[in-house]
C-alpha positions in Angstrom: 15.0 -49.5 64.1 16.2 -47.7 67.1 12.9 -48.3 69.6 10.8 -46.0 70.7 12.2 -43.9 74.7 9.3 -43.7 76.6 7.4 -40.3 76.9 8.7 -39.0 79.9 5.5 -37.1 82.4 6.5 -33.9 81.3 5.9 -34.7 78.2 3.1 -36.4 78.5 1.7 -33.7 80.5 3.1 -30.9 77.8 0.6 -32.6 74.8 -2.4 -33.1 77.3 -3.1 -29.2 77.8 -4.6 -27.8 74.8 -6.5 -30.6 74.8 -7.1 -29.1 78.9 -7.7 -25.6 77.6 -10.0 -26.9 74.9 -12.2 -28.6 76.9 -11.5 -25.8 80.0 -13.3 -23.3 77.4 -15.9 -25.4 76.7 -16.8 -25.8 80.6 -16.6 -22.4 80.6 -13.9 -22.7 83.5 -11.3 -20.0 81.2 -11.7 -16.5 82.0 -13.5 -13.8 79.6 -11.4 -10.7 78.1 -11.8 -8.3 80.3 -14.6 -5.5 78.9 -13.1 -2.5 77.6 -10.6 -4.0 75.1 -10.0 -1.9 71.9 -13.1 -2.9 70.8 -15.1 -2.3 72.9 -13.7 0.5 74.3 -16.9 3.4 74.7 -13.8 5.8 75.0 -12.0 4.7 71.5 -15.6 5.1 69.7 -15.7 8.4 71.7 -12.8 9.7 70.5 -13.2 8.7 66.8 -16.4 10.5 67.3 -15.5 13.3 67.5 -12.2 12.8 65.2 -15.0 12.3 62.0 -16.7 15.5 63.1 -13.4 17.7 63.8 -12.6 16.4 59.9 -15.9 17.9 58.6 -15.5 21.1 60.5 -12.6 21.0 59.2 -13.6 20.4 55.7 -16.4 22.8 55.9 -14.1 25.7 57.1 -11.9 25.2 53.9 -14.7 25.0 51.5 -16.4 28.0 52.9 -12.6 30.0 53.4 -12.1 28.5 49.3 -15.9 29.8 48.5 -15.0 33.3 50.1 -11.8 33.1 48.4 -13.4 32.9 45.0 -16.0 35.1 45.6 -13.2 38.1 46.4 -11.3 37.1 43.4 -14.2 37.6 41.4 -15.5 41.1 43.1 -12.1 42.1 42.6 -11.7 40.9 39.5 -15.4 43.2 38.6 -13.9 46.3 40.3 -10.7 46.3 37.8 -12.8 45.8 34.7 -15.0 48.5 35.8 -11.9 50.6 36.7 -10.4 50.0 33.4 -13.8 50.8 31.1 -13.8 54.1 33.3 -10.1 55.1 32.2 -9.5 57.0 29.4 -8.9 55.6 25.6 -6.8 58.7 23.4 -8.0 58.0 19.9 -6.0 61.1 18.8 -3.7 63.7 20.3 -2.0 67.2 19.8 -0.1 69.7 21.3 -1.1 72.8 20.3 2.0 75.3 20.6 2.1 79.4 19.7 3.9 80.9 16.9 7.2 80.3 19.2 6.7 76.9 19.3 6.2 77.0 22.9 3.2 74.0 24.2 1.0 76.0 25.2 -2.3 73.5 25.1 -2.3 69.2 25.3 -5.9 68.5 23.3 -7.1 64.6 23.6 -9.8 63.3 22.0 -11.7 59.9 24.0 -14.1 58.2 21.7 -15.6 55.8 24.6 -17.2 59.0 25.9 -16.8 61.2 22.9 -15.3 63.7 24.6 -12.6 65.9 24.1 -10.2 67.2 27.1 -8.6 70.3 26.7 -5.6 70.8 29.2 -3.2 73.9 29.7 -0.1 73.1 29.8 1.3 76.3 29.9 0.5 80.1 31.2 -3.0 80.1 29.0 -5.0 82.7 30.2 -8.5 84.0 28.9 -8.6 87.6 29.1 -12.2 89.2 31.0 -13.5 90.3 28.2 -12.6 87.2 25.2 -13.2 83.2 24.9 -10.9 80.5 23.5 -12.2 78.8 20.8 -11.1 75.4 19.5 -11.4 74.4 15.9 -10.8 71.8 13.7 -9.4 72.5 10.2 -10.3 69.9 7.8 -8.1 69.9 4.5 -10.2 71.8 2.1 -13.6 74.0 3.7 -14.2 76.4 6.1 -12.8 75.3 10.6 -15.2 73.6 12.5 -16.1 75.4 16.2 -14.9 72.4 18.2 -16.6 74.6 21.6 -15.0 77.0 24.3 -12.5 76.2 26.8 -13.7 76.9 30.1 -11.8 79.2 32.6 -10.4 76.1 34.2 -6.9 74.0 33.7 -9.0 71.2 32.4 -12.3 71.6 29.7 -14.2 68.6 28.4 -15.9 69.4 25.4 -18.3 66.7 23.7 -17.5 65.3 20.1 -17.5 63.0 17.5 -15.0 60.8 15.5 -15.7 62.4 12.7 -15.9 66.3 13.7 -12.2 65.5 14.9 -10.7 63.6 12.4 -8.7 66.3 11.0 -5.1 67.2 10.2 -5.0 70.1 12.7 -6.4 71.4 15.7 -6.2 74.8 16.7 -7.4 77.7 19.5 -8.2 81.0 18.5 -9.1 84.7 20.3 -12.8 85.5 19.8 -15.3 87.4 21.5 -17.2 86.4 24.5 -19.2 83.2 24.1 -17.1 82.9 20.8 -18.8 82.9 17.2 -21.7 82.0 16.4 -22.5 78.5 14.6 -21.6 78.0 11.3 -19.3 80.8 11.6 -15.5 80.7 10.9 -12.4 82.1 13.2 -12.7 86.0 13.9 -10.0 86.5 16.1 -5.7 85.6 15.5 -5.0 81.8 16.2 -3.1 82.0 19.8 -2.0 77.9 19.2 -2.3 74.8 16.7 -0.7 71.2 16.5 -1.5 68.4 13.7 -3.7 66.0 15.0 -2.2 62.3 15.8 -4.6 59.3 15.6 -2.9 56.7 18.1 -5.8 54.0 17.6 -8.1 52.5 14.7 
C-alpha cells in the first residue's frame, strides 16, 4: 500500500476556504448583493407594468376594430339586402311591335310591387287629342283594360298577376282619356306582342 503523502500547506489552505466562507457568512462579514438586482429593480417592475398596460391597450384596440368591422359588415349587408329587395322582379315581359314588326314598347310586370312598367323603345308619340291604352288579351272573352300610357317615356300602372297572366298584351289608340271601364278597344290596335313568363 503506497504511503500517503503529506498535504501541502497550499492544499490545506484551499480545503479550509469553504469553511471560512461559511463562517464569514454567519458572522456577517460577507458583502450583501447590491440593491438594484433584477429581482428588486424598480425600473424593471415599472417596465413590466408599462408593458402590461401596452398589451392591454393593444388588445382593446384590436377588439374595438373587430367590433367596428363587424358592425360595418352588418350595416353593408343590410344595405345590400335593402337594395336587392328594392330591385324589380320581372315575372312577365312582352315586346309590343307594330304591324311592320318593329319593336316599339317594352312591357314588364313586377309581382313584388304589383306594377306594370311600360317603356317606349321606339319613336312612339301620342297625339294631343288621343290616348294610348294598354290591354290584356285573354284566350277567350273580352280584352281587359290595364290603363293609359302617360306622356313620359316610362309609365307605371298598378296591376294584379291575375290580370296580366294572358297570352298577349296590346296597345290601342283611343279617344282622350281612354274608353270607359268595361268597354273594349274602340280604336286601332297599334302595338301587340306575346307575353312571356320569366318566373313562376
